[in-house]
N, CA, C and O atoms as CSV, one atom per row, in Angstrom:
chain,resi,resn,atom,element,x,y,z
A,1,MET,N,N,0.987,-1.272,-0.364
A,1,MET,CA,C,-0.004,0.035,-0.118
A,1,MET,C,C,0.887,1.321,0.156
A,1,MET,O,O,1.423,1.640,1.217
A,2,ALA,N,N,0.915,2.144,-1.374
A,2,ALA,CA,C,1.417,3.582,-1.072
A,2,ALA,C,C,0.890,4.553,0.025
A,2,ALA,O,O,-0.296,4.658,0.340
A,3,LYS,N,N,1.864,5.204,0.531
A,3,LYS,CA,C,1.276,5.978,1.788
A,3,LYS,C,C,0.658,7.845,1.055
A,3,LYS,O,O,1.297,8.725,0.478
A,4,GLU,N,N,-0.183,7.791,1.289
A,4,GLU,CA,C,-0.697,9.160,0.361
A,4,GLU,C,C,0.276,10.065,1.691
A,4,GLU,O,O,0.632,9.732,2.822
A,5,THR,N,N,0.479,11.499,0.756
A,5,THR,CA,C,1.312,12.495,1.491
A,5,THR,C,C,0.157,13.409,1.228
A,5,THR,O,O,-0.608,13.486,0.267
A,6,ILE,N,N,0.261,14.222,2.583
A,6,ILE,CA,C,-0.443,15.569,2.432
A,6,ILE,C,C,0.661,16.845,2.498
A,6,ILE,O,O,1.495,16.911,3.402
A,7,ILE,N,N,0.544,17.968,1.292
A,7,ILE,CA,C,1.234,18.906,0.880
A,7,ILE,C,C,0.290,20.555,1.744
A,7,ILE,O,O,-0.750,21.175,1.523
A,8,ARG,N,N,1.169,20.623,2.510
A,8,ARG,CA,C,0.861,21.674,3.721
A,8,ARG,C,C,1.626,22.311,3.069
A,8,ARG,O,O,2.765,22.001,2.721
A,9,LYS,N,N,0.558,24.024,2.692
A,9,LYS,CA,C,0.603,25.484,2.132
A,9,LYS,C,C,1.242,26.397,3.261
A,9,LYS,O,O,1.970,27.375,3.085
A,10,GLU,N,N,0.773,25.816,4.548
A,10,GLU,CA,C,1.296,26.837,5.767
A,10,GLU,C,C,1.820,25.498,6.578
A,10,GLU,O,O,1.089,25.342,7.556
A,11,PRO,N,N,2.729,24.588,6.512
A,11,PRO,CA,C,3.456,23.833,7.464
A,11,PRO,C,C,3.111,24.204,9.056
A,11,PRO,O,O,3.084,25.398,9.356
A,12,THR,N,N,2.867,23.275,10.000
A,12,THR,CA,C,3.130,23.493,11.084
A,12,THR,C,C,4.052,22.732,11.778
A,12,THR,O,O,4.681,21.778,11.318
A,13,ILE,N,N,4.120,23.213,12.979
A,13,ILE,CA,C,5.881,22.480,13.776
A,13,ILE,C,C,5.392,21.921,14.976
A,13,ILE,O,O,4.514,22.704,15.340
A,14,SER,N,N,5.447,21.321,15.508
A,14,SER,CA,C,5.223,20.917,17.465
A,14,SER,C,C,6.221,21.330,17.746
A,14,SER,O,O,7.129,21.827,17.079
A,15,VAL,N,N,6.074,21.108,18.929
A,15,VAL,CA,C,6.952,21.612,20.003
A,15,VAL,C,C,8.349,20.820,20.261
A,15,VAL,O,O,9.283,21.402,20.813
A,16,ILE,N,N,8.463,19.304,19.787
A,16,ILE,CA,C,9.457,18.657,20.095
A,16,ILE,C,C,10.075,18.611,18.692
A,16,ILE,O,O,11.282,18.368,18.712
A,17,PRO,N,N,9.606,18.764,17.639
A,17,PRO,CA,C,10.031,18.554,16.117
A,17,PRO,C,C,10.975,19.992,15.949
A,17,PRO,O,O,12.096,20.038,15.442
A,18,LEU,N,N,10.012,21.426,16.660
A,18,LEU,CA,C,10.605,22.435,16.715
A,18,LEU,C,C,11.819,22.530,17.918
A,18,LEU,O,O,12.412,23.608,17.970
A,19,ASP,N,N,12.215,21.489,18.865
A,19,ASP,CA,C,13.002,21.804,19.956
A,19,ASP,C,C,14.494,20.735,19.189
A,19,ASP,O,O,15.662,20.969,19.499
A,20,ARG,N,N,14.100,19.651,18.231
A,20,ARG,CA,C,15.246,19.443,17.432
A,20,ARG,C,C,15.554,20.067,16.096
A,20,ARG,O,O,16.736,20.041,15.756
A,21,TYR,N,N,14.775,20.564,15.374
A,21,TYR,CA,C,15.011,22.049,14.699
A,21,TYR,C,C,16.353,23.124,14.883
A,21,TYR,O,O,17.219,23.510,14.099
A,22,ILE,N,N,16.033,23.427,16.475
A,22,ILE,CA,C,16.709,23.875,16.904
A,22,ILE,C,C,18.233,23.778,17.441
A,22,ILE,O,O,19.141,24.585,17.640
A,23,THR,N,N,18.046,22.321,17.580
A,23,THR,CA,C,19.562,21.745,18.135
A,23,THR,C,C,20.129,20.722,16.807
A,23,THR,O,O,21.039,19.899,16.910
A,24,ALA,N,N,19.328,21.019,15.548
A,24,ALA,CA,C,20.094,20.039,14.715
A,24,ALA,C,C,21.171,20.754,13.432
A,24,ALA,O,O,21.432,21.947,13.276
A,25,ASP,N,N,21.595,19.728,12.731
A,25,ASP,CA,C,22.880,20.650,12.120
A,25,ASP,C,C,22.273,20.870,10.665
A,25,ASP,O,O,21.076,20.647,10.848
A,26,GLY,N,N,22.429,21.164,9.411
A,26,GLY,CA,C,22.227,21.900,8.359
A,26,GLY,C,C,20.974,20.560,7.909
A,26,GLY,O,O,19.753,20.411,7.971
A,27,SER,N,N,21.773,20.045,7.604
A,27,SER,CA,C,20.844,18.471,6.710
A,27,SER,C,C,19.799,17.868,7.703
A,27,SER,O,O,18.705,17.600,7.209
A,28,LYS,N,N,19.954,17.652,8.846
A,28,LYS,CA,C,18.861,17.305,9.730
A,28,LYS,C,C,17.620,18.235,10.045
A,28,LYS,O,O,16.569,17.780,10.496
A,29,LYS,N,N,17.828,19.593,9.765
A,29,LYS,CA,C,16.889,20.620,9.890
A,29,LYS,C,C,15.984,20.805,8.310
A,29,LYS,O,O,14.793,21.067,8.140
A,30,GLU,N,N,16.863,20.604,7.499
A,30,GLU,CA,C,15.788,20.380,6.352
A,30,GLU,C,C,14.939,19.304,6.319
A,30,GLU,O,O,13.724,19.338,6.123
A,31,LYS,N,N,15.774,18.152,6.559
A,31,LYS,CA,C,14.762,16.710,6.733
A,31,LYS,C,C,13.525,17.269,7.725
A,31,LYS,O,O,12.387,16.996,7.345
A,32,ILE,N,N,13.674,18.047,8.994
A,32,ILE,CA,C,12.359,17.915,10.069
A,32,ILE,C,C,11.418,19.064,8.978
A,32,ILE,O,O,10.198,19.037,8.819
A,33,LEU,N,N,12.152,19.786,8.489
A,33,LEU,CA,C,10.653,21.043,7.775
A,33,LEU,C,C,10.258,20.462,7.036
A,33,LEU,O,O,9.041,20.440,6.855
A,34,VAL,N,N,11.238,19.632,6.178
A,34,VAL,CA,C,10.395,18.817,4.313
A,34,VAL,C,C,9.100,17.609,5.339
A,34,VAL,O,O,8.040,17.272,4.812
A,35,LYS,N,N,9.468,17.169,6.686
A,35,LYS,CA,C,8.351,16.336,7.388
A,35,LYS,C,C,7.145,17.313,7.683
A,35,LYS,O,O,5.971,16.979,7.521
A,36,ALA,N,N,7.524,18.474,8.103
A,36,ALA,CA,C,6.752,19.454,8.699
A,36,ALA,C,C,5.426,19.820,7.487
A,36,ALA,O,O,4.217,19.893,7.707
A,37,LYS,N,N,6.133,19.996,6.248
A,37,LYS,CA,C,5.533,20.241,4.924
A,37,LYS,C,C,5.092,19.246,4.417
A,37,LYS,O,O,4.008,19.511,3.896
A,38,PHE,N,N,5.531,17.625,4.223
A,38,PHE,CA,C,5.192,16.611,3.307
A,38,PHE,C,C,4.527,15.632,4.292
A,38,PHE,O,O,4.929,14.470,4.249
A,39,GLN,N,N,3.714,15.899,5.035
A,39,GLN,CA,C,3.464,14.936,6.214
A,39,GLN,C,C,2.288,13.759,5.802
A,39,GLN,O,O,1.178,14.221,5.538
A,40,ASN,N,N,2.432,12.426,5.737
A,40,ASN,CA,C,1.651,11.157,5.792
A,40,ASN,C,C,0.530,11.643,6.116
A,40,ASN,O,O,0.446,12.664,6.800
A,41,THR,N,N,-0.713,10.847,5.582
A,41,THR,CA,C,-1.757,11.199,6.395
A,41,THR,C,C,-1.666,9.991,7.179
A,41,THR,O,O,-0.887,9.055,7.004
A,42,PHE,N,N,-2.613,10.130,8.122
A,42,PHE,CA,C,-2.834,9.358,9.533
A,42,PHE,C,C,-4.061,8.166,9.004
A,42,PHE,O,O,-5.209,8.458,8.669
A,43,MET,N,N,-3.443,6.729,9.038
A,43,MET,CA,C,-4.014,5.816,8.972
A,43,MET,C,C,-5.513,5.964,10.117
A,43,MET,O,O,-5.100,6.007,11.276
A,44,VAL,N,N,-6.540,6.019,10.074
A,44,VAL,CA,C,-7.695,5.668,10.875
A,44,VAL,C,C,-8.514,5.035,10.396
A,44,VAL,O,O,-9.522,5.294,11.053
A,45,ALA,N,N,-8.801,4.227,9.523
A,45,ALA,CA,C,-9.184,3.068,8.801
A,45,ALA,C,C,-9.463,1.813,9.545
A,45,ALA,O,O,-10.489,1.218,9.217
A,46,ARG,N,N,-8.684,1.275,10.550
A,46,ARG,CA,C,-8.354,0.240,11.402
A,46,ARG,C,C,-8.805,0.430,12.229
A,46,ARG,O,O,-9.120,-0.622,12.784
A,47,TYR,N,N,-9.230,1.704,13.025
A,47,TYR,CA,C,-9.996,2.008,13.811
A,47,TYR,C,C,-11.198,2.376,13.852
A,47,TYR,O,O,-11.423,3.492,14.321
A,48,SER,N,N,-11.777,1.948,13.606
A,48,SER,CA,C,-13.429,2.094,13.294
A,48,SER,C,C,-13.795,1.153,13.677
A,48,SER,O,O,-12.652,1.216,14.128
A,49,SER,N,N,-14.434,-0.158,14.156
A,49,SER,CA,C,-14.890,-0.747,15.068
A,49,SER,C,C,-14.866,-0.255,16.809
A,49,SER,O,O,-15.608,-0.048,17.770
A,50,PRO,N,N,-13.547,-0.253,16.416
A,50,PRO,CA,C,-13.081,-0.245,18.163
A,50,PRO,C,C,-13.887,1.234,18.491
A,50,PRO,O,O,-14.592,1.345,19.494
A,51,LYS,N,N,-13.709,2.261,17.599
A,51,LYS,CA,C,-13.910,3.863,17.680
A,51,LYS,C,C,-15.405,3.522,18.227
A,51,LYS,O,O,-15.769,3.751,19.381
A,52,SER,N,N,-16.199,2.946,17.226
A,52,SER,CA,C,-17.712,2.567,17.328
A,52,SER,C,C,-18.494,2.026,18.274
A,52,SER,O,O,-19.721,2.096,18.343
A,53,ALA,N,N,-17.387,1.221,19.355
A,53,ALA,CA,C,-17.972,0.648,20.708
A,53,ALA,C,C,-17.031,1.427,21.661
A,53,ALA,O,O,-17.475,1.315,22.804
A,54,ILE,N,N,-16.309,1.904,21.641
A,54,ILE,CA,C,-16.021,3.018,22.996
A,54,ILE,C,C,-17.261,4.487,22.630
A,54,ILE,O,O,-17.630,5.258,23.516
A,55,ASN,N,N,-17.694,4.575,21.235
A,55,ASN,CA,C,-19.613,5.917,21.250
A,55,ASN,C,C,-20.421,5.044,21.817
A,55,ASN,O,O,-21.056,5.421,22.802
A,56,ASN,N,N,-20.557,3.905,21.409
A,56,ASN,CA,C,-21.884,3.114,21.871
A,56,ASN,C,C,-21.747,3.255,23.779
A,56,ASN,O,O,-22.554,3.795,24.535
A,57,PHE,N,N,-20.162,2.412,24.205
A,57,PHE,CA,C,-20.252,3.220,25.618
A,57,PHE,C,C,-20.007,4.368,26.362
A,57,PHE,O,O,-19.871,4.363,27.585
A,58,ILE,N,N,-19.931,5.640,25.448
A,58,ILE,CA,C,-20.293,6.631,26.196
A,58,ILE,C,C,-21.085,7.046,26.463
A,58,ILE,O,O,-21.457,7.609,27.492
A,59,LYS,N,N,-21.921,6.619,24.622
A,59,LYS,CA,C,-23.173,7.002,25.343
A,59,LYS,C,C,-24.546,6.431,25.897
A,59,LYS,O,O,-25.689,6.865,25.756
A,60,GLY,N,N,-24.036,5.250,26.616
A,60,GLY,CA,C,-25.004,4.457,27.161
A,60,GLY,C,C,-25.398,3.520,26.340
A,60,GLY,O,O,-26.077,2.673,26.921
A,61,VAL,N,N,-25.198,3.264,24.854
A,61,VAL,CA,C,-26.266,2.485,24.285
A,61,VAL,C,C,-25.736,0.950,24.701
A,61,VAL,O,O,-26.604,0.079,24.773
A,62,GLU,N,N,-24.532,0.634,24.939
A,62,GLU,CA,C,-24.081,-0.645,25.457
A,62,GLU,C,C,-23.066,-0.677,26.422
A,62,GLU,O,O,-21.876,-0.489,26.166
A,63,ARG,N,N,-23.638,-0.970,27.793
A,63,ARG,CA,C,-23.069,-0.364,28.782
A,63,ARG,C,C,-21.970,-1.669,29.539
A,63,ARG,O,O,-21.616,-1.652,30.718
A,64,LYS,N,N,-21.612,-2.652,28.594
A,64,LYS,CA,C,-21.109,-4.145,28.744
A,64,LYS,C,C,-19.821,-3.496,28.705
A,64,LYS,O,O,-19.627,-2.608,27.874
A,65,ASN,N,N,-18.696,-3.933,29.717
A,65,ASN,CA,C,-17.557,-4.322,29.413
A,65,ASN,C,C,-16.833,-5.026,28.440
A,65,ASN,O,O,-15.687,-4.773,28.066
A,66,SER,N,N,-17.776,-6.173,27.947
A,66,SER,CA,C,-17.387,-7.218,27.039
A,66,SER,C,C,-17.210,-6.596,25.808
A,66,SER,O,O,-16.335,-7.159,25.150
A,67,ILE,N,N,-17.721,-5.641,25.254
A,67,ILE,CA,C,-17.921,-5.234,23.901
A,67,ILE,C,C,-16.291,-4.621,23.244
A,67,ILE,O,O,-15.944,-4.407,22.082
A,68,PHE,N,N,-15.522,-4.469,24.592
A,68,PHE,CA,C,-14.380,-4.235,24.692
A,68,PHE,C,C,-13.572,-5.558,24.199
A,68,PHE,O,O,-12.744,-5.270,23.335
A,69,ASP,N,N,-13.603,-6.650,24.466
A,69,ASP,CA,C,-13.112,-7.744,24.539
A,69,ASP,C,C,-12.513,-7.940,22.725
A,69,ASP,O,O,-11.369,-8.112,22.306
A,70,ASP,N,N,-13.216,-7.878,22.326
A,70,ASP,CA,C,-12.234,-8.542,20.685
A,70,ASP,C,C,-11.640,-7.365,20.144
A,70,ASP,O,O,-11.491,-7.142,18.943
A,71,PHE,N,N,-11.207,-6.397,21.373
A,71,PHE,CA,C,-9.844,-5.106,20.966
A,71,PHE,C,C,-9.007,-5.254,21.688
A,71,PHE,O,O,-8.253,-4.330,21.991
A,72,ILE,N,N,-8.900,-6.465,22.173
A,72,ILE,CA,C,-7.922,-6.476,23.550
A,72,ILE,C,C,-6.941,-7.289,22.829
A,72,ILE,O,O,-5.903,-7.644,23.388
């Protein structure tokens, strides 16, 4: 499966990569900036079943802990 990439027109950077950027040498700085601009999409499709179980549990539709047994 090929990874999809998001190209951000206005890249953002979180605190940890910013810290790494400040302390990095030239080539590492470039890699950090490229990662910020061209981020891989987050894989969420595999989490849809646990997500629905959690939603049902929180909403009170099914308040049994056993609904989580398949995901542990």
